[in-house]
MARZA-63168 format. One record per atom (N, C-alpha, C, O): residue in one letter; x, y, z. Coordinates in steps of 0.1 Angstrom, whole numbers, plus 5000, padded with zeros to 4 digits. Layout:
BEGIN
aXYZ...
This chain:
BEGIN
x875758811784x876358771771x877758701773x878558741781x878058611765x879458551766x880558641761x880358721751x881658621766x882958691762x884058591760x884058491768x884958611751x886058531748x887358601754x887358731753x888258531760x889558591765x889258711774x889858811773x888358701783x887958801793x889058831803x889758731807x889258951806x890058981818x889258981830x888059001829x889858961841x889158961855x888959101858x889859171863x887659151857x887359291859x887659331874x888059451876x887459251884x887659281898x889159291900x889659371909x890059221893x891459231894x891959371891x892859421897x891259431881x891759571876x890659671880x890559771874x889959651891x888859731895x889359881897x888659971892x890359901904x890860031906x891160111894x890660231893x891860061885x892160131873x890960161864x890760271858x890060051864x888860071855x887860181862x887360261854x887760181874x886860281881x887460421879x886760521878x888860431880x889460571878x889160621864x889060741863x889060531855x888760581841x887260611840x886860711834x886460521845x884960531843x884260631851x883260691847x884760661863x884060761871x883860891865x882760941864x885060961859x884861081853x883961071840x883261171837x884160971833x883360951820x881860951823x881061021817x881460871834x880160851838x879460981844x878261001844x880461071849x879961191856x879961311848x879261411852x880661311837x880761431828x880461391814x881161331806x879161441810x878761421795x879761481785x879661441774x880661571789x881561631780x882761551776x883561601768x882861431781x884061351777x883861311763x882961251758x884961341755x884961301741x886061201739x886761161748x886261161727x887261061723x888661091728x889361001733x889061221726x890361261730x890661251745x891661201750x889661301753x889761291768x889661151773x890361111782x888861071766x888760931771x890060861768x890560781777x890760881757x891960821754x893060861763x893960781767x893060991768x894061031778x893860961792x894860931799x892560941795x892360861807x892860721807x893460671816x892560661795x893060521793x894560511794x895060421800x895260611789x896660611788x897160631802x898260581806x896460711810x896860751824x896760631833x897560601842x895560551832x895360461842x895360311835x894960211841x895960301824x896060171817x896660061825x897560091833x896259941823x896959841831x898259791825x898459801813x899159751832x900459711827x900459551825x900859481834x900059521814x900059381810x900559361796x899659371787x901759341794x902259331781x902259471773x902259471761x902259581781x902259711774x900859751769x900659851763x899759671772x898459701767x897659791777x897859801789x896759871770x895859951777x894559881777x894359791769x893559921785x892259871785x891659901771x891660011766x891059791766x890359811753x888859861755x888359851766x888359921745x886959971746x885959871751x885159891760x886059751746x885159651750x885259601765x884359561771x886459621770x886759591784x886159711793x885659681804x886359831788x885759941796x884259931796x883559961806x883659891784x882159881783x881659771792x880659791798x882359661792x881859541800x882059591815x881159561823x883059661819x883259701833x882159801836x881759801848x881859891828x880759991831x879459911832x878759941842x879159821825x877959741826x877859671840x876759661846x879059621844x879059541857x879159631869x878559601879x879759751868x879959831880x878859941881x878659991892x878159971871x877160071871x876160051882x875659941882x875760151890x874760131900x875360071913x874660061924x876660041913x877259981925x878460071928x878360141938x879560071921x880760151923x880560281915x881360371916x879560281906x879460401897x877960441898x877160371903x877660561893x876360601893x875460511885x875960431878x874160521886x873160421879x873460421864x873960521859x873160301858x873460291844x872760401836x871560431837x873660441826x873160541817x873660511803x874860501800x872660491793x873060441780x873960541773x874760511764x873860661777x874760771769x876260751773x877160791766x876560681784x877960651787x878460541778x879560551773x877660441775x877960351765x878160411752x879160371745x877460501748x877560581736x878860651735x879460651724x879360711746x880560781746x881760681745x882760701738x881560571751x882660461750x882660381737x883660311735x881660391729x881460311718x882660321708x883160421705x883060191703x884060191692x883460211678x882360151676x884160291670x883660311657x882160341656x881460271649x881660451662x880260481663x879660491649x878360481648x880460521638x879860541626x879160411620x878260421611x879560291626x878960171621x877560151623x876860081616x877060231634x875560231636x874960371635x873860391640x875560461627x875260591626x874160621616x873660731615x873860511608x872960531597x871560471602x870660451593x871360451614x870060411620x869860271622x869060231630x870760181616x870660041619x871959991621x872960061618x872059861626x873459801628x873559691617x872759601617x874559701608x874659601597x875559481601x876659491607x875059361597x875759231600x875859171586x874859131580x877159151582x877459091569x877858941571x878758911579x877258851563x877658711564x877958671549x877458741540x878758571548x879158521535x878658371534x878758291543x878158341521x877858201518x879158131516x880158191514x879057991515x880257911514x880757911499x879957941490x882057871497x882557851483x881557761476x881157651480x881257801464x880257721456x880457761441x880857871438x880257671432x880357711417x879557821414x878457851420x879957911404x879258031400x879058021385x879857981378x877858071380x877458071366x878258171357x878158161345x879058261364x879758361356x881158321352x881658231358x881758381342x883058361338x883758501336x884758511328x883458591343x883858731342x885458731343x886058681352x886158801333x887558801333x888158881344x889358861348x887458971350x887859061361x887759001374x888259061384x887058891376x886658841388x887758751395x888358671388x888158781407x889158691414x888658551414x887458521414x889558461415x889358321416x889958261429x890858181428x889558301440x890158261453x889258141457x888058161460x889758021457x888957901458x888657881473x887857791477x889157961482x888757951497x887558031499x886958021510x887158101489x885958191491x884858171481x885058101470x883658221484x882658221473x883158311462x883958401465x882758291450x883258361438x883158521440x882158571444x884358571436x884558721435x885058781448x885358901449x885158691458x885658741472x887158691474x887558591468x887858771482x889258731485x889358701499x888758771507x890258601503x890358561517x890958671526x890958651538x891558771520x892158881529x891258991532x891559081540x890058991526x889059101529x888459071543x888258961547x888259171551x887859161565x886659081566x886658991575x885559101559x884359031560x884558881556x883958791562x885358851546x885658711542x886458641553x886258521555x887358711559x888158651570x887258601581x887358491587x886358701585x885458651596x884558541591x884258451600x884158531579x883358421575x884158291575x883658181580x885458291570x886358171571x886558131585x886558011587x886758221594x887058191608x885858121614x885958051624x884658141609x883358091614x882857971605x881657941605x883757921597x883457801588x882257831578x881657741574x882057961575x880958001566x879557961572x878557951564x879557921585x878257891591x877458011594x877958111600x876158021589x875358151591x875158181606x875058301610x874958081614x874658101628x875858161634x875858271641x877058091632x878358151639x878658281634x878958371642x878558311621x878858441616x878058551622x878458661627x876758521622x875758631628x876058641643x876158751648x876058541650x876158551665x877558621669x877558701677x878658581662x879958641666x879958791663x880458871670x879258821651x879158971648x878359051658x878759161662x877258991662x876359051672x877159071685x877059171692x877958971689x878658971702x879759091701x879959161711x880359101689x881359201687x880759331689x881259421695x879559361682x878859491683x878459511698x878759621703x877959421705x877459431718x878659471727x878659561735x879759401726x880959431733x881459561732x882059621741x881359621719x881959751717x880859861717x881159971712x879759841724x878759931727x877659971717x876960071718x877659891706x876559921696x875259861699x875259751705x874159921695x872859861696x872659731688x873259721678x872059631693x871859511686x870459471685x870159351682x869559571686x868159541684x867559541670x866659471666x868159641662x867759661649x868859631639x869759711638x868759511633x869859451625x869559451610x868459391606x870359511602x870159481587x871259371584x872459391586x870659251579x871559141575x871859151561x870959171552x873059141558x873659151543x874259021540x875258981547x873758941531x874258811526x874958831514x874458861503x876258811514x877158821502x877758691499x877658591506x878258681487x878958571482x878458511469x877358451469x879258521458x878858461445x877458511441x877158621443x876758421435x875458441430x874458371438x874258251437x873758441447x872658381456x871758291449x871458181454x871258341437x870158261431x870758131425x869958061419x872058101425x872657981420x872757871430x872957751427x872657911443x872757821453x871457741454x870357791450x871457611459x870157531459x869157601469x869557671479x867957581466x866857641474x866957591488x866757671497x867257461491x867257411504x868357491513x868157521524x869457511506x870557581512x870157731516x870457781526x869457791506x869057931509x868157941521x868258021530x867057851521x866157851532x866957821545x866657901555x867757731546x868557701558x869457811562x869557831574x870057871552x871057971556x870358091562x870758141572x869258131556x868458241562x867858211576x867858291585x867358091577x866658041590x867758041600x867558091611x868958001598x870058001608x870458131612x870858151623x870358231603x870658371606x869558421617x869858481626x868358381614x867258421624x867358341637x867058391647x867858221636x868058141649x869158221657x868958231669x870158271651x871258341658x870758471664x871058501676x869858541657x869258661662x868458631674x868558701684x867558531673x866758491684x867558451697x867358501708x868558361695x869458321706x870158431712x870158451725x870758511704x871558621710x870758721718x871158771728x869558751713x868658831720x868158771733x867758851743x868058641734x867658571745x868758541755x868558481765x869958571751x871158531760x871558391759x872258341768x871158321749x871358171746x872658171737x872758241727x873558081740x874758061732x874957921728x875257841737x874757881715x874957751710x876257741701x876457641695x877057841702x878257841694x879157721696x879657661687x879457691709x880257581712x879757441706x880557361701x878457421707x877957301702x878057291687x878357181681x877857401680x878057411666x879457391661x879757321651x880357461669x881757441665x882257301666x882957251658x881757221677x882157081678x881557001667x882256921661x880357031663x879756951651x880556981638x880856891631x880857111636x881557141623x882957081623x883357031613x883657081634x884957021634x885056881631x885956831625x883956811635x883956661633x883356621620x883556511615x882556721613x881756671602x881956761590x881556721579x882556881591x882556981580x883857011575x884857041583x884057001562x885357041556x885557191557x886657241554x884557271560x884657411560x885157461573x885457581574x885257381584x885857421597x887357461594x887957391586x887757571600x889157621597x890257511599x891257511592x889957411608x891057311610x891057211599x892057141596x889957201591x889757101580x889957171567x890257111557x889757301566x889657371553x891057431549x891357541552x891857341543x893257381540x893557351525x894457281522x892757411516x893157391502x894457451498x894757561502x895257371491x896557421486x896557461472x897657491466x895357461466x895357501451x895157651450x894357711456x895957701441x895957841437x895757861422x896457801414x894757941418x894557971404x895258081400x895258191407x896058081389x896758181383x896058231371x895958161361x895658361370x894858411360x895558401346x894858391336x896858421346x897658421334x897658291327x897858281315x897458181335x897558041329x896157991329x895757941318x895457991340x894057941340x893857801334x893157781324x894657711340x894457571335x893257511339x892757421333x892657561351x891457501356x890557631361x891057721366x889257611358x888357721362x888057721377x888357611384x887557821382x887157831397x886157721400x886357651410x885157701391x884157591394x884757461394x884357371402x885757431385x886357291385x887157271398x887157161404x887857371402x888757351414x887857341427x888057251435x886757431428x885957421439x885257291440x885057241451x884757241429x884057111430x884957001433x884556891438x886357021430x887256911433x887656921448x887656821455x888057041453x888557041467x887457041477x887757001488x886257071474x885257061483x884256951480x883056951483x884856851474x884056721471x883356661483x882156621482x884056651494x883456591506x882356671511x881256621515x882556811511x881456891516x880256881507x879156881513x880356881494x879256871485x878556731486x877356721484x879356631488x878856501490x877956501503x876856441503x878456561514x877656561526x876356631523x875356591528x876356741516x875056811513x874156721504x872956721506x874656651495x873856571487x873256451495x872056421493x874056391503x873556291512x872456331521x871556261524x872556461526x871456511534x870156521526x869156501532x870256561514x869056571506x868256441504x867156441500x868956341507x868356201505x867656161519x866956061519x867856231530x867256211542x866756331549x867456401556x865556371546x864956501550x864156481562x863556581566x864156381569x863356361582x863956451592x865156451594x863156531598x863556641608x864456581619x865456641623x864056461624x864756401635x866256361632x867056351641x866556351619x867956311615x868756421613x869956401611x868356551613x869056671611x869756721623x869256711634x870956771620x871756841632x871756991628x871157041619x872357071637x872457211636x873257261624x873157371620x874057171619x874857211607x874457151594x875057181584x873357061595x872957011582x872157121574x871257191578x872557141562x872157251553x870757221547x870657211535x869757211555x868457191551x867357251560x867557231573x866357311556x865257361564x864057381554x864157401542x862857371560x861757381552x861157531552x861557611560x860357561543x859657701543x858857721555x858857831561x858257611560x857457631573x858357661585x857957741593x859557601586x860457631597x860957771596x861157831606x861257821583x861757951581x860658061586x860858151593x859358031581x858358111585x858058121600x857658221605x858258011607x858158011621x859158101627x858958181636x860458081622x861558171627x861258311625x861558391633x860658351613x860258481610x859258531620x859458641626x858258451623x857158501633x857858521647x857458611654x858758441651x859458461664x860258591664x860458651675x860758631653x861558751652x860758881652x861358991655x859458881649x858759001648x858859091660x858859211659x858759031672x858859111684x860059071693x859959091705x861059011687x862258971694x863159081699x863059191693x863959061709x864859171713x865959211702x866459321702x866159111693x867159141683x866459111669x866358991665x866059221662x865159201651x865859221637x866759311637x865459151628x865959181614x865059291607x863859271604x865659411606x864859521600x865259541585x864859641579x866059451579x866359451565x867259331562x868159291569x866859261551x867659141546x868059161532x867159191523x869259151529x869859181516x870559051510x871358981517x870359031497x871158921491x871658981477x871259091473x872758911472x873258971459x873258861448x873458751451x872958911436x872858811425x873158871412x873458991412x872958801401x873258851387x871958891381x870958831384x871958981371x870759011364x870158901356x868958891355x870958811351x870458711342x869958591351x869458491345x870058601364x869458491372x868158541380x867758481390x867658651376x866358691382x865258671373x865258711361x864258601378x863058581371x861858621380x862058651391x860658611375x859458631383x859458541395x859358581407x859758411392x859658301403x860858331413x860658311425x861958371408x863158401417x862858521425x863058511438x862258621419x861958741428x861058711439x861158761450x860058621436x858958591446x859758501457x859458531469x860558411453x861358331463x862158421472x862158401484x862858511466x863758611475x862858681485x863158681496x861758721480x860858801489x860358701500x860258741512x859958581497x859558481506x860458461517x860158431529x861758461513x862858451523x862858561534x863358551545x862158671530x862158781539x863058901535x863358991542x863558891522x864458991517x863659121514x862559121510x864459231515x863859361512x864659441502x864259551497x865859401500x866859471491x867759371484x868059261489x868059401471x868859311463x870059391457x869859491451x871259331460x872459391454x872559311441x872459191440x872759391430x872859331416x873959391408x874059521407x874759311402x875859351395x875559411381x875459331372x875459541380x875359601366x876659591359x876659551347x877659621366x879059621361x879259731350x880159821351x878459711339x878559811328x877259811320x876459721321x876959931314x875659941306x876059941291x875360011283x877259881288x877659871274x877759731270x878659651276x876959681260x877059541256x878459501251x878959391254x879159601245x880459561239x881359541252x882059441251x881359611262x882159601274x881759471281x882659391285x880459441282x880059321289x880559201281x881059101287x880559211268x880859091259x882359061261x882758941262x883159161260x884659141260x885159091274x886159031276x884359131284x884659081298x883958951302x884058911313x883358891292x882758751293x881658761304x881558661312x880858871306x879958881316x878858771315x878258731325x878458731303x877458621302x876058671299x875158591298x875858811298x874558851295x874659001290x875659061291x873559051283x873659191277x872959281287x872359241297x872959411283x872259511291x870859481292x870159521302x870259421282x868759391283x868359311295x867359331301x869359221299x869059141311x868959231324x868059221332x869859331324x869759431335x868559511335x868059531346x868059551324x866859621324x865659531328x864859581336x865659411324x864559321329x864559291343x863559291350x865759271349x865959251363x865559361372x864859351382x865959481367x865659601376x864059631375x863459671385x863459601364x861959621362x861259521371x860259551377x861759391372x861059291381x861259321395x860359311403x862559371399x862659411413x861859521417x861259531428x861859631408x861159741411x859659721413x858959771422x859159631403x857659611403x857359541417x856259561422x858259461422x858059381435x858359471447x858259421458x858759591445x858959681456x860459681463x860659751472x861359601457x862659581463x863459711462x863359781452x864259741471x865359841470x866459781461x866759661462x866959861452x867959811442x869359871445x869559991444x870259781448x871559831452x872459771441x872759651440x872859861432x873659831420x875159831423x875659901432x875859741415x877359751415x877859811401x877259761391x878659891401x879059951387x880659961387x881260001396x881259911376x882759891375x883359981364x883159941352x883960091367x884760161356x886060081354x886460001362x886660121343x888060071340x887959921337x888959851339x886959871332x886859721327x887659711314x887959811308x887959591311x888559561297x887659621287x886459601287x888259691278x887559751267x886859891269x886259951260x887059941283x886460061286x887460171285x888660151285x886960301286x887860421286x887160521295x885960511297x887860621301x887360711310x886160781305x885160791312x886160831292x885060911286x883860821284x882760861288x884060701280x882960611278x882360571292x881160541293x883160561302x882660521316x881860631321x880760611327x882160761319x881460871324x880060871317x879060911323x880060841304x878760831297x877960721302x876660731304x878660611305x877860491311x877260531324x876160491327x877960611333x877360651345x876260751344x875260751351x876360831334x875260921331x874060851327x872960891330x874260731320x873060651316x872460581328x871260551328x873260561338x872660491351x871460561356x870460511361x871660701356x870560781362x869760861352x868660911355x870260861339x869460931328x868360841323x867360891318x868660711323x867660611317x866660561328x867160511338x865460581326x864460531336x864460381339x863960331348x865060311330x865160161332x866160121343x866160011348x866960221347x867960191358x867660271371x866860221378x868360381373x868160471384x868160381397x867060381404x869260321401x869260251413x869160331426x869460451426x868760271437x868560341449x869960361457x870160451464x870760261455x872060271462x873060211451x872660141442x874360251453x875360221443x876660191450x877160271458x877360091445x878760061449x879560091436x879360031426x880560171437x881460201426x882760121428x883460151438x883060021419x884259941422x885159951409x884959871400x886060051409x886960061398x887759921397x888059861408x887959881385x888559741383x890059751387x890759831383x890359651396x891759641400x892159501395x891359411394x893459481392x893959361387x894359261399x895359291406x893759151400x894059051410x894758921402x894258881392x895758871408x896658771402x895758651397x896058591386x894758621404x894058491400x892858521390x892158431385x892758651386x891758681376x892258661362x893458681359x891358621353x891758591339x892258731332x892958721322x891958841338x892358971332x893858981332x894359061324x894558891340x896058901339x896558871325x897558921321x895858781318x896358751304x896358881295x897258911288x895258961297x895059081288x896059191293x896559271285x896359191306x897359281311x898759261306x899459341302x899059131306x900359091302x900559111286x901659131282x899459101279x899559131265x899459281261x899459321250x899259361272x899159501270x897859551264x897759661258x896759461267x895459491262x894559571273x893459621270x895159571285x894359641295x895359711305x896359651308x895059831308x895859901317x894959971328x893860011324x895359981340x894560061350x894660211347x895660261342x893560281350x893560421348x894560481358x894860431369x895160591354x895960661363x895260731375x893960741374x895960761385x895260821397x894460941392x893360961396x895061031384x894361151379x893261121370x892161191371x893261011362x892160981353x890960931362x889860961360x891360851372x890260791381x889660901390x888460911391x890460991395x889961101402x888961191395x887961231400x889361221382x888561301373x887161221370x886061281371x887261101367x886061021364x885161021376x883961051374x885660991388x884760971399x884261111404x883161111409x884961211402x884461351405x883361381396x882361441401x883461351383x882361361374x881161271377x880061321376x881361151382x880361061386x879561121398x878361131398x880261171408x879661221420x878661341416x877561361421x879161421407x878361531403x877061491395x876061561395x877061371390x875861331383x874961241392x873761211388x875361221404x874561131413x873461221419x873661321425x872161171417x870961241423x870861221438x871561141444x870061301444x869761301458x869161171463x869361131474x868361101454x867660981459x868560861460x868160751464x869860871455x870760761455x871760761467x872260871471x872160651472x873260651482x874460581477x874360471472x875560641476x876760581472x877260511484x877960571492x877060381485x877360311497x878860291498x879460291509x879460261487x880960241487x881560291474x880960281463x882860341474x883460401462x884660311458x884860301446x885260251467x886360161464x886160041472x885860041484x886359921465x886159791472x887359771482x888459811479x886959711493x887959691504x888859571501x888859471508x889659581490x890659481487x892059521492x892559621489x892659431500x893959471506x894959501494x894959431484x895759601496x896759641485x897659531482x898159531470x897959431491x898859331488x898259231477x899059161471x896959231475x896359141466x896159211452x895859141442x896559331451x896359411439x897659411431x898559471435x897659351419x898859341411x899059491406x900259541407x898059551400x898159691396x896759751396x895759681396x896759871397x895459951398x895360031411x896360041418x894260091414x894160181425x894260101438x893560001440x895160161447x895360101460x894960211471x895160191483x894460321466x894060431476x892660391481x891760381473x892560381494x891360331500x890360451504x889160431506x890860571505x890060691509x889660781497x889660901497x889460711486x889060781473x887860871475x887760971468x886960831483x885760911484x886061051490x885661151485x886961051500x887461181506x888161261495x887861381494x888961191487x889661271477x888761331467x888861441462x887661261463x886661311454x885961431461x885761531454x885461411473x884861521480x885761641482x885261751480x887061621484x887961731484x888061811471x888061931470x888061731460x888161791447x886861861444x886961971437x885661811448x884461891446x884462011454x884062121449x884862011466x884962121475x885862241469x885562361471x886962191463x887862291456x887162361445x887662471442x886062301439x885362371429x884062441434x883262481426x883962441448x882762501454x881562411453x880362461454x881762281451x880662191450x880662091461x881562091470x879662001461x879661881471x878761781466x877861811457x878961661470x878061541466x876661551471x876461591483x875761531463x874361531466x873861401471x872661391475x874561291470x874161161474x873761151489x874161231497x872961051492x872361031505x873561021516x873461081526x874560941513x875560911523x876361031527x876761051538x876461131518x877261251520x876361351528x876861451533x875061321529x874161421536x873561371548x872761441555x873861241553x873261191565x873561281577x874661331578x872561291585x872861381598x873761311607x874461381615x873761181608x874661111617x874561151631x873561131637x875661221636x875761261650x875261401652x875361451664x874861471642x874361601644x873061611651x872161531650x872961711660x871661731667x870661781658x870861871650x869461721659x868361741649x867061801657x866661741667x866561911652x865261951657x864261911647x864161981637x863461811650x862461761640x861561871635x861061861623x861261971644x860262071640x860762161630x859962231623x862062171627x862662271618x863062201604x863562261595x862762081604x863062001591x862062031580x860862051584x862462031568x861562061557x861261921550x862161841548x860061901546x859761781538x859861811523x859161901517x860761751517x861161771502x860661651494x860761541499x860161681482x859661571473x860361571460x860261671454x860961461456x861561451443x860861341435x860961231439x860261381424x859461291416x860361261403x860961341397x860361121399x861061091387x860460961381x859660891387x860760941368x860060831361x860960701363x862260711365x860360581363x861060461363x860460371352x859560411345x860960251351x860560161341x859260101344x858660041334x858660121356x857360061359x856360171362x855160141365x856660291362x855860411365x856560531370x857560581365x856060581381x856760701388x857160671402x856760571408x858160741406x858760721420x858660861426x858960961420x858460851439x858460981447x859460951459x859360861467x860561041459x861561031470x861261141480x861561261478x860661101491x860261201502x861461201512x861961101516x861861331515x862961331524x862861461534x862461571530x863161431546x863161541556x864561601557x865561531560x864761721553x866061771552x866161901560x865161971563x867461941564x867762061571x867962171560x867862141549x868262291565x868562401555x869662371546x869662421535x870662301550x871862261542x871662141534x872562081528x870462091534x870061971527x870561841534x870461731528x871061851545x871461721553x870161651554x869061711557x870161521554x868961441554x868761361567x869661291571x867561371573x867361311585x866461181584x866561091592x865761171573x864961051570x864361061556x864161171551x863960941550x863360941537x862460831536x862460731543x861560831525x860760731522x860660721506x860560821499x860860601501x860660571486x859260521483x858860421488x858560601475x857160561472x857160531458x857460621449x856660411454x856560371440x855060381436x854160341443x854860441424x853560461419x853560391405x853660451395x853360251406x853360181393x852260211384x851160261388x852560191371x851460211361x850260111364x850459991364x849160171367x848060081371x847560001359x846859901362x847860031347x847359951335x848259831333x847859741325x849459831339x850359721336x850059611347x850159641359x849859491343x849559381352x850959361361x852059371356x850659321374x851759281382x851759131383x850759061385x853059081383x853258931384x852958881399x853058761401x852858981408x852458951422x851059001424x850759121424x850158911426x848658941426x848459051437x847659141434x848959041448x848559121460x849059261457x848759351465x849959291447x850459421444x849659491433x849859601431x848759411426x847959471416x847159601420x846259591428x847459711414x846759831417x847159901430x846459991435x848359861436x848859921448x850060011446x850959981438x849960131453x851260191454x852060121465x851560051473x853460141464x854360061473x855360151480x856060231473x855460141493x856560191500x857660091499x857559991505x858760141492x859860051490x860860061501x861659971504x860860171508x861960191518x861460311527x860960411522x861660291540x861460391550x862660391559x862960291565x863360511560x864660501568x864760641575x864660751569x865060631587x865460751595x866860751599x867260641605x867660841597x869060841600x869360901613x868560941621x870660891616x871160931629x871560811637x871260691633x872260831648x872760711656x871660621660x870660661665x871860491657x870860391660x870460391676x871360391684x869160401678x868660391692x867860261694x867360201685x867860221706x867160101710x865660121707x865160231707x865060001703x863560011701x862860071713x863060031724x862060171709x861260241720x861960351727x861460431735x863260371724x864060471730x864060601722x863960601710x864060711729x864160841722x865160921730x865460901741x865761031723x866661111730x866661251723x866461261710x866761351730x866661501725x867761511714x868861471716x867361581703x868361601693x868561491683x869261511673x867961371686x868161261677x867061241667x865861261670x867361211655x866261201645x865461071646x864261071643x866160961651x865360841653x864360861664x864560931674x863160791662x862060791672x861660931675x861160951686x861661021666x861161161668x859861181660x859461291659x859261081654x858061091647x858261111632x857161131625x859461121626x859661141612x859061031604x858461051593x859260911608x858760791601x857260801599x856760791587x856560831610x855060831608x854660941599x853660931591x855361061600x854961181591x855261141576x854361171568x856361071574x856561021560x855560931555x855160941543x855160831563x854060741560x852760811556x852160791545x852360901565x851160971563x851161061550x850161071543x852361111546x852461191534x852361091522x851661121512x852960971523x852860871513x851460831511x850960821500x850660821522x849160791521x848560901513x847760871504x848761021516x848161131509x848361121494x847461131486x849661111490x850061111476x849460991469x848861011459x849460871475x848960751468x847460771466x846960731456x846660821476x845260841475x844960941465x844060921457x845761051464x845461161455x845761111440x845161161431x846661011439x846860951426x845960841422x846060781411x844960811430x843960721427x844160571431x843360491426x845160541439x845360401444x844460371455x844360461464x843960261455x843160221466x843860141477x843260111487x845060121475x845860031484x847260071485x847860091474x847860091497x849260121498x849960011505x849759971516x850859941497x851559821502x852959871507x853459971503x853559781516x854959811520x855659681521x855159581526x856859681515x857759561515x858559571528x859659601529x857859531539x858359531553x859359421555x859159301550x860259451564x861259341569x860459271580x859559321585x860959151583x860359071593x860259151606x859159161612x861359211610x861359291623x860659421623x860559481634x860059461612x859259601611x857859561610x857059661609x857359441609x855959421607x855059481618x854059541615x855559461630x854859521642x854759671641x853659731644x855759741636x855759891634x854659921625x853860011627x854559851613x853459891603x852159851608x851159911603x851959751616x850659711621x850059821629x848859851629x850959891637x850560001645x850160121637x849460211642x850460121624x850160231615x849160191604x849160241593x848160101609x847060061601x847259971589x846359951581x848459911588x848759811578x848359681583x848559641595x847859591574x847459461577x848359361569x848859391558x848459241574x849359141568x848659091555x847559051555x849559081545x849059001533x849958881532x850358831543x850158821520x850958701519x852458741519x853258671527x852858831512x854258871511x854459021515x855659071517x853459091516x853559231519x852459271530x851659191533x852659401535x851559451543x850859561536x851459631527x849559581539x848759671532x847959771540x847459731551x847759881535x846859981542x845860031531x846260081520x844560021534x843460061525x843460211525x843660281535x843260271513x843160421511x841660451508x841060391499x841160551514x839860591512x839860691501x838860741496
C-alpha cells in the first residue's frame, strides 16, 4: 500500500525494533506501556516521536525477519483510536460537492465551500475539500489512513453525506457511488490511481483545492443572496462542465473525473465487490422527508443503499413552519413508511432548541419520536441548535426572538431524552461536531453524552440505547448470552428486535425483523407477502473476513443464530418468504445461508 511522507524505516531500525520487540513478545502491553516505550526510544527529529502508523508499518515490514512471525493481535495493540472499528465495521464518510439545496431552513449554515448544512471546519468536510470532493479520492485516502493506523479495511460501511442526496442529478448519483466502489476495488487490489485523478482534477475541475478559492461569505443577519444563488454563481464553471458532459455520453470520451456512469456500469462494480478484499457492507445516504417517493426509494435501493439518514428536525408543524423547513410532519410520516416498507434502516436527525421551541415542548416531541408508531427510528442523531453566523437564524437572535438553552436546560432535556430512548434505537451522536469557533452562541461542550450519562448514573440509572450497551472490547462468551426479543408496532405492521445480551444487558449482536401487514400492498413487487430482515449486526472489534478470535463476538455464530430465529418467527407468523436488504458486500454471506438473489433483495423460502 502507498504511503505519503514516509520515513526510511531502515534508517531508524534500531529504535523501532527496541519498541516493537517487547510489544510483539508480550500480549500484556497496553496503551500506557506502549507510550512509555515510544517516549524512551523515540527518534530525535524535530522533537517528534514515532507515530503509530510508522510503528505499524515497521511491524509489517520487520515481522518474521527481525521480529517474531506476523501476529494480527500486535497490530490490534498498536491501533490508533480502536473505537473507530469497535462497532463491527469500519466507517468511511464521504461528502458530495457543493450544490443547490431545495431547503430554506433558517437554522442551516450557508458555507458556500461545502454542500448545504456543512461547515468547512468540520473534520469530515475538511477531508472532502482536501480531496476535491471526488468520491474515489475521499474513499481511497480514508481507507489508506485506516490501514496505516491498524484498522481492518475489509468490511466498510460507506456514509454519503452532503445536502439533499435526492436533489442531485441521477447521473451524478450513479457516478458518485460507482467511483466509491472503484476505490474499494483498487485499494483491496493494491492499485493506486490517486495521482492520475489528482492531475486530471487540477487541470479540469474548479473543485481542486488549488482552484477552489471562493471569496464569497454569506452573513445570516443580512442574507442579501441565498446559498443556492451564490453556489450557482461561484461554481458556474463546474456546473457548465457537468452540463457539457451530459451532451456527450459516449464511454470513450469520458475520463476518471467526468461525473457520469450508467446503471450497467454500477451494477458491474457491485458484482466485483461481492467477494472483493475490501467490501461495502453498508451504504448510507441522507435526504429530506419531502424528497422521498416510491420511485426515489427504489432508486436509492438500486444504488446499493441499506440505510437512509433523514432529517426529522421536529415533529411539530408550528416549529417546522417558523423554521422554514418546507414540509409538514405528514411528509415525515410518509417518508418513514416508505423506507420501512422497503426494509431500509432509518437514521433520523432531531434538533431541540429550534426557533419557536421550548425545553418542555422538545421533551414531548422526543416522547412522540418513540411513542408514535409512525416514527420509531432505528438510529438517531440529536443535534441541539447552535447559532452559526451564516445562518438566517442570526436575524432572529439579534431581534431577541431566539436564545440558546442554558447548559442546565440542555442537560435536563437530554437526560430526559436518554431516559425515553428504547433499547432498539442507537443514539449515534448527541452533539454535532461543529468547531466552537464557528458557533456564535449555543452549546460548545463536545462531551455532552458523557455529561448526560453521568447525570443518569447519579440517579442510579443508565442509558438503554444500543451505543451505550455495545460490548466493544469486552471479552464475550457466546454460550452465556441470552436471546432477548422486543416486539413493537410500526406504521407498516410489527417489528421484532432480536438481541443477544449479557446479564447486564450489554449487547453483542442484533437483528431487526419487519413483519409487514400482509393485507397492505407493497410498492416493491418482490417484497409482497415477505417478512424482511432490515439489519443484522454483530458488535465488538471488527475482525477480518473469515477470522475469529476467542472472546470476540464477531464470527462466533451469533449472526447465524439470529437469522435462524428470524426464520422461525416469520414462518410462525405465516410468511412464506423472508427477504433481506443486503449490502453488496454481504450478498455472499446470505447466499451461504439459503438466500437467493432477487432483483433488489435476497430471499429465503419458508416452509
